[in-house]
N, C-alpha and C positions, 0 to 999 in steps of 0.2 A: 510448310514453315507459317508461322503466325503472321508474318509480315516480311516484305522485302526489305533487307538492309543492303546499302549501297557502300562501298569503299571500306568494308570489313572483312576482306579476304584473308588478311593476316591473321585474323582470329578463327576464322571458320573454314579455312581451307583444309584438305586433307591431311597437310603437313603443317598446319597453322598452329598458333599458339594453343588453342584449346586441345587440340589433338595430342600435342606432344606433352602435355601436363596431364590429360586424363588417361593417355593410353589408348583412346578410342577416336576414331574420325567422327565429325558431327554428321557426315553424309555417309550412309551406309553402314554405320557402328561397326566398322572392321577395326582390327587391332592396329595401333599405331606405335612406332618407336618412342620410348620415353625420352624425355628431356630431363636432366637432375633426377634420375632414377630414385635415389636414396634421400634426396633433400630439395624438393620443389620449393620455389619461391611462393609467397602470397602475392598474387597479380592484384594491383589497383589500378583500375581504369579512371584517369583524370580527364576532367574537361568541364566547362561551365554548363548552364542551363541549355538543353536543347541539343547537346552534342551526342546523343544518343547511348549514354552510359547506361540507363535503364533498358533501352531496347536491346542492347547486346546481352544483358544478363538475362532477361525474359527468353531471348533467343537460345541462350545456352541452356536454360531450363527445359525449353521446348524440344531440343534435338536430343538431349540426354535422358529425360525423364523416363524413358522405357528401357533404358540399357544399363543404367548405372544409378545408384541412390543419388538424389539431387534435392536441394531445399534452397528456396530464395526467401529473404526476409528483408523488407526495407525498415532500416533503422530509424527513419523518421515516422513510421507508421504504426509503431508498437505503442499502443496505449493501453491504460489500464482498463480493466472490466468495469461495470457499472459499480459494483461494490467491493474493491480489492480488499484483500486482508493484508495484515503486516508483512506476509511473507512474499508480496508481489513487489517487484521492481522491474524496470525495462529488461534486465538481463533474464530474471526468472520468467518473464513473460514471452521473451524471444526464444528461449532454449526449448520449450515444449513444442513450440510452433516448428522449429527446425526439425526436432526430433520426429514429429508426426509426418513431416513431408519425406524425411529421409527412410522412413520404415515401409513406404509404399512398395509393393512387390514390383520388381523388374525382372526382364527375361533372364531365366537361366540361374536365379539364386533366391535363397530364402530371405525373407524381410529381415532387416537389421532390427535387433533389439537392443534397448537402451536400460538395462539394470542399474548401472552406477548413477546415471542421471536421474532415474526414477527415485531411488533412494535419497539422494541430495535434495531434490525438490520437495519430496515428502517431509524431510527434517526440517526445512526452513518454513515449509507452509505451515507446520504445527506449532509455531512458536507461541502463538496466542490461543490455542484451542483450550477450551475448558468445557466441563460437564453441563455447565449451565447455558452454554452457546454452541448446542450441537449443530445449529442450523450453519454456523461459520464453518466448522468442519466438514459438513456436508458439501457446502459450496466450493470449498477449497480442494476438496479430494475429487469432486466432479469436474473440476477444471483441470485436473492432472489426469483424467481419465484416458485422453489419447495417448500420453507417453507411458502411462501404467499399462494400457492394453498392448504394448509391445512386449511385455513380459508375462502376462496373465494367461497362463497355459491351460487355464479351465474356461476361459472365455467369460463373457459377461462383464466385462470391465466396466462398463458404463452404469451398472446397477448392482449386481449382486455382491461384488466385493466391497463396495462402500459400506453396505450394512454390516458385513462381518468386521471390517476394520472398526467402525463406530462401537459396535458390541464388545470388541476386545478392549478398546479404549475406555470404555465406560467401566469395566470391570477390574482394570488394572491400572490405568494411568490416573484416573481422576477421582478414585474412591477417597483418599485420604491426603491427597497433596495439593498445594496450589500449583497453578500451572507454570511452573519454571521452565523456561525454554528448552535447557538440555535435557531435563528428565522426561519431559513430554515428547521431545524429539526422539529420544532413546526407545521410550515404550511404543512410540508410533512406528518406528523402523522395525522394530521386533515384530510387532503385529502384521505389517505388510510382508516382511520376510516369510513369516508363517502362513499367512493366508493367501498370499498372491504369487509368490516366487516359487519355483520349482526347486528340488534339492540341488539341482546342478547350478542353479543361478544364485543360491544363496551365498556362495562364495564371493561373488562380486562385492559384497560389503567390505571385504578385506581390503580392496583397493584404498579405502578411506583412512587405512592405517598409516599413510604417509602425511596425513594432515598434521599441521603443527600441534604438539602436545598430545598426539594419539599415541605415541609410543608403540606404533605397530598394530594397535587393536583398532580394527575398522569401526566397531560399534562406538568407541570412545571418539573417534574422529568425526563420525556423524554427529555425536552430541556437541562436540566443540564447534563444528560447522554451524550449527543452529544457534549456538551462544554468541559466536562472533556476528553472524547475520544480525542477530537481534541488538547488538550494541551498536552497529553502525559505524560510520567513518571507514578508516582504513581497514578495520576487521572486517566489516561487511564487503569491502571491494576484495579481500583476500578469500573470503568465502565464495563470492561470485567467480572470481577467476578459477576456483577449484571445480565449481559446477561447470564452467566451460570446458575445462580439461576432462570432467567426466564424460561429457558428449564425445569429445575426442577419443578418449580411452575405449568407449563403446564402440566407435567406428573402427579403431585399431583391432579390436578383438575381433569383429565381425569379418576381418580380412586375414587373419592370423590362423595359421595351423589347418586350413582348410585344404580339401583335396585339389589338386591341380586343375585350373580352369573352372572352379566352382564359381569364382567372382572374376569378372573381367574389368580391366582399368581401375580407375580410382573413383571414390564418392566425391561429390562436388557440392561445396558450400558456396553460395551466392550471397552477397551482402551489400544491399543497395544502401547508398548514402552513409558509407562507413566512416565518413569524417566526423560524424557525430560522436557523442560521448558514448553512446550504446555500441557504435560499431568499433570504437577503440577497445571497449571492454571485452567485446566478442574476439577480436583479432590480437591483441597485445598479449594474453596468456599463451596462445599458440606461438606466437613469435619468440616468446622467452624460452619456452619448452624446446622449440627447434634451435634456438641460439644456443641453448646448453647441451646440445646434442641428442635431444629426443627426435625420433623419426615416427611419423604418422601417416604418410602416404596419402593425405587428403589434399585435393586440388581446391584451392580458395581463390575465388575472383570477387573482388570487391570494387566499389566505386568511390569517388571523391570528388566534389565540386572544387574543392580547394586544392590547386596544384603545389602550393607552398605550406601546406598543413604541417604543423611540427611533428606530427607522427610519420611524416614521410622524410624526415631530416636527412637519414642517411640511405634513403632507397636508391637502388640503382634505376636511373631514368633513361627512357628511350621514347621516341615517337613511333606511332603504330606500325607504319611501314617497315620500321628497323627490326621488328620482331616477328616478321613473317616466316622466316625459317629458321631462326635461332633467337633465343632470348638474350644473349650476350649479359648473362646475370652470373654474379659470383658473391657469395657471401663474405663479409669481413667480420671485425670483431664487434661492431655495434649490433644491437638488437634489432633495430629496423632496417639494417641491411638485408633482412630476409624478405624485403619487399621489393617487387619489380613494379615500378610505377611507369604505365603506359599511357602516354598523352594520346587521347583520340583525336585524329587530325580532321580538319574540315573536308567536305566532299569536292572533288574536282569538278570542273566544267563538264566534262565528260560523264561523270557519275550523276550529275544533276540532270544532264539530257536523258540518261537512261531512265530516271524517275518519271520525267515527263512523258517518255515514249511508253511507259506502263501504263500511265492514266490516260494518255492521248495516242492509242496505237494508229489511229486514222491520221494523225498529223494535223488536225484541225487548228491547232494554235499557231500564232505568229512564230517564224523561224527563229527569231532572237529572243523570244520568251524566257526560254531556259537559261540563256546566259544572262539575261537581265535578272532573272531570279537568283542566279549564283552570285552576281555582283552585290545585289540588295542583302542577301543572307550570309555572305561569306562563305557559303558552303556548309552552314549550320543545319545538321540534319532534320531537326524538327521543322524549321522553317521551309526547307525544301520540300518535305514530304506534304505538308498542309497546302502550300501553294501550288504544288504540282497537282495534287488532288482536286483543288478548287479549279484550276485550268481545265482538267479533263472533264469536270461535270459542269462547267460554264455553259450556258446556251449559246450566246452569241459570242464566238471567240475571235472573229476577224480582227478586232480593234483592242484585244486585251493588252494591257500593260502590267507591269509588276504592281502598281499602286492600286489598279482596279480589282486586282484579286484580293485585297483586304476586305473589300465589301461583299464578296462571294459568300455563299454558305456551302458546308460540306457536312455530310453525314458520317459521323465517326462511329455510331453504334445503331443497329437497327432499332433498338428499344428506346432510343431517345431522338427527339426532334434535331434537325439540322442545326449547326451552331455557325456564327459569323466567323470568317477567318481571323480577322484583327482581334476579336474579343478572345477567341480561343488560344491564339499565340500569346497574347498578354497574360492570360491565366496561366498558361503553362511556363512561360518565360519568368513571370514574376509572382508565383504563387503566394498568397497570404499577404501580399503588399497593397498599397493604396495607389491605384493608376491615377487618381484624380490629383494627388499630390506629385507624383512623378512626372505626369504628363506636363504640368506647369514648368517643373525644373528641367525637363528636357529641352527647353527652349533656350536655355543658358549656354553661353560659350565656354565659361569657366566656373571655378568655384565661387569667385567673388560675385558674378552676376547671379549665380544660382542664389546665394545668400540674399542679394537684393530682392530677388523674386519671391523668395520666402517672407521677407519683411513686408513686402507691398501687396503680393497676392494671396499669401497664405496665413494671414495673421489669425484667423480663427482655427487653424489646424491644432488639435489637442496633442502636442508631444512635449515631451520635456527636453529642453536644451534647444540648440541650434538646428533648426529643421533641415537646412542644406547639408549640415555636417552629419547629421543622423542619417540621412538618405544616402549621403556618399558612402558612409560605413557599411550600410546595407548593401549597397550595389557591390561594393568590394568584396563583401563577405560571400556574395553569391557569384563571384569571379566575372563581374562585368567590369568593362574598363571604365574609368572615369579620368577624362584626359584634360589637358590644358585649353584644347581647341574647343571641345565640347564636353559639357558637363556629363552628359550620357554619351559616351564615345562609340559604342557599338552601333553601326548604321541601321541594323535591323530594328533593334530595341528604340533607338531614338525615333526613326520613322512610324513605328507602331504608336509610340507615346504621342507624337505630334498628331498623328491621325486622330487619336482620341480627343486631343486638345481641340483641334479643329471642329470635330462634330458632336462632341459630347453633349452640347447643350440643345441640339437638334433646332437651332434657330435661324436657319438660313433666311435671308441673306445677312444677317447681321454678325453672326460668329462672336458673340460678346465675349467670351472668355479668351479665344484665340486673339482678337484685337486687343483686349485689355492687357494680356501678357506681353505682347510684342510691342504695345505703345509704353509699357513700362521700361522695356529695354531700350526703345529708341530715345526715350527721354534721358536714360542713364548716359547714353553715348554722345549727346549734343554737347557744345562747348558750354562748360559750367556744371555739366552733370557730374555723377559720380564717377564714370570712366569714360572721359571724352576721347571719342575715336571717330573719325570720319568714315572708314571702311566698314566697322561695325554698325554705325547709324544708317548708312546707306544699305547695308544688309538688311536691317529691318525695315527700311522704306520699302525694299522690294518685297519682302515677306508680306507687307500690308498693301501691296499691289501699286505702289507708287513708282513706277519705273521711270517716269520722266526726270525726277530728281537725280536719279542714278546717272541716266545718260548724259544729263547736264554736266554733273560733276566730272564724269570721264572725259568728256569733250573739253572743258575748261583745263584739265590737268594734263591733257595728253601731250602737249609740247613743253611743259613746264617741269615734269617729273621724269626722273630715271625710268626707261621704258620697261626695264625689268620689274621695278616696283609697280609700275602701272599696270602691268600684266597681272601680277599678283593681286592687285586690288580688284581688278576685274574678275579674276577666278574666284575670289573670296566673296564678292558682292553677289556673283552670280551662282554662289552655293545655296542661296537662300531657299527654304522650303517653299514649294509653289502652293499659293491659296487656292486649293481646288473647291470646286462646286460639287455638291453631293450628287453621286450617281450619274454624273455627266457622261454621254456617250458620243458627244461631237468631238471633232478633231481638236488637238490640243492648240489653243490660239497662239501660244509661243512660237509655233511651226510656220504659220502664216506670217507672222511679223518678220521672224527670221528670213524669210524668202522675198521679204519686200512687199507682201500682200497685207491687205486688212482682215482680220479674223471675222468669222461669221457673227460672234459675239464679243463683246469687250472681256478682258481678262477680269476674273473675279476681283473686286474691291479696287480696280484700277482707277487712278486719275487718267485725265485725258492722254491718250497714248502719244500725241505729238506735242505735249506740253514743253515748252522751252524754245520754240522755234520763233516766237514773236521778237522782233527787233534784230534779228541775225542776218548777216549778209549772205549771199549766196554761198560762198566757200564754207562758212560756219554751219549754215543750214545743211548742206551736203554732208558735213562731218557728223553733225547731230544725228542725222537719218541713218547714216552708216553704222554709228555706233549702237544706235537703237536696235538695228538688225543684228549686229555682233552680240550685245548684250543677251537678246532673247534667244540667240543660237546656243551661246554657252550656257545660259540657264536650263534651257531644254536639255542639251548633251549632257550636263553634269548631274541631272536629276536621277537619283537611283530608282525612283518610282515610275520614270518613263523609259523608253527605248530608244537607242540612238538611231539617227535618221540619216541615211547615206546623203541625201539631196541637202539637208541642213548642215551636214559635215563638210560638204564641199563648198557650200555657201560660205561658212565661217571661215575657211581656208582662203576663199577669195576674198573675203573683207580684210583679213589679216595682210595679204599681199597688197591689197590696195593700200592700206594704212602704211605699210613697210615704205611706201614711195612718198609718203607725206610727212614722215617723222625727220626731223633735222639730224638727229644723231642715232636713233635706234632702229635703223631700218633692218640690220642684220638679225637682231633679236625677234623682230616681228616676223621675218621672213623664216627664221627657225620655228616660231610658233606656228606659222601657216604649214610648215611641213611636219612637225611632231605632234602638234595637238590632234590632228586627224589620225595619225597612227596611235596615240594613246586612246582615243575613242573607240577605234577598231578593235584595239587590243582589250577594250573593257578595263582600261586603267584610268585612274584619276589623271587629270591635266597636269603635266610634268612642269616644275618650276626649278631653275629656269627651264625653257622649253628645250626638250631634247633629252636623249638618254644620258645617264641611267635613270630609269623611272624610279621613284621612291615607292615602297610596298604600299599596298591599300590601307593597310592597318594605321599608318601614320600620315596619310594624306589628307584626311578630312579636316577641314577648318581653315582658318586664315593663314596667309603668309605671315612668316614671323619677321615682320620689319618694324623699324622704330617708328613709334608714333602710330601704330594700328590699334592701340588700346592695351596693348600687353597681353601675354598669354593667361594672366589670371582672369581677365574679363569674361 
């Protein structure tokens, strides 16, 4: 296998989805019982960036390529050649590539031929040929060489047949006529039929007799196809749809009327990024034909980043584990009901551990690192794979935490230098985007604070319209969450962008951009600012390392505020990103402070750790120090880039129990927090609010407590 895939047994098992739709097991290539023998669905794998859609399609190609015809095309990667002719569109670019892959010889069967597709492609390629520009014809014909080679019985498709076609064209098509698309196409098709096709293949042209206005005459149909293609618009779309069906028909014919057992299983079409316009143009003609009763016996697997794409409007939807033994699919009257949309699920903690065991068979990494990576990535396969590889290849593994893996390097290909994990993850999770812009906006809590950062920190960005709203739409189009609590809601993506914001300037210890962005937010949250909010301001203070102000506020408010609200503010303030130093291998200073010790070095950017003690009486001083320990404990234990620490967890529980005895009315709630927050930590859950079960799911627990006066969900 090209790579190890985890959590995808529902597809690749011997009775999994792939086996049931192809009739062949992925392992061992034994026959499998068909599901939906006469009318299989088009399977569309859905999920955002890094969820493993492409990896699944590549693995399907890998396991089936020697036992049944299989082709994989990335619908986002079909680009025009250097000098495309008028006959080139993404559809006419993709179809020859699919045909060339499908014609590769497999065990026990002759290669598939594509005579109908070849004729259609030749017809549309010829629409602008003229005797005065034989070079254009030469280039276009050579570009069709691979697909024409599937029907060239005499061989030499790359050279000999080109000269014959051009000679015939010069003599017949171009002597006395202008290059009218239909006439040139008709002459070209006749030439190709005579010079390239065998007498048994020439009847394949008759299939085009079903084309509109052909009247049953295949030659006329091919001529009209070229005319429609040249005219553009809906007529070109009609012509392209017919070309797609020509490929389908050639595959159908290859499996029809042959001796029993000559071909096993079904041919496999794999379309990556099928949510694009090209993907829809390749899939929809097939869906319409099947919806009208056509039967083709082709196994189609596609991928879509957009779960709510309009092309999936009537699809039957299931999560991946639900289709492990049956697809639970049935066609209705709608065309798109021919789609089985399968949502790829995140990896479980056990599957993440298996990935770490593969890269670290000796078990050198810390015991909780795999669980920490699962919490950080949410089980997103791309993040798991790169972080597990980084852990396995790291030199000193004893003190590894998830955040340290961002700065590790991994070797992805032997012929390329190693890449830094954080850079590679951002490159793959946000291809073609501007991480400099996104890293600034990742510091925002909601849409309004993102717009404020765009106005204050991104004034020179060359974009049309509201930068924050443009970025919001880009994130949504890529299936990234944009939430009210965090503008970039996905924990992994947000952590990567904030990591870039922290270190992009390489100006330790100043961190100019990091400080400027968070100071802009702090200013917005002060009284009289754009979004006055004490918890949000203190959150920013902690980001900037000013823990003293946060501790003082928590002390002053301890007996004055409803204790549940107070705990919510503590949880939100302590969710601040930790201002890390570059490449630091020393123990996390928050741990020492949480345990009542002084760290070996001060916190990065921190003002005096004991600020706020001056003028306090003994009882207030004791409370200030107690809350300082508690704040740093919660800050460390809530950090997705760190690992939980049993000693710190116990200390947090101890401090909460001590506080329970000091609060005049909220002792029960604080006692519950001392009981349930350690349980949340050990279960790798966010701290529950109010403390205790049921815990909210991780996807909705990031961000501030939704309480009146905290700045509002928009901030």
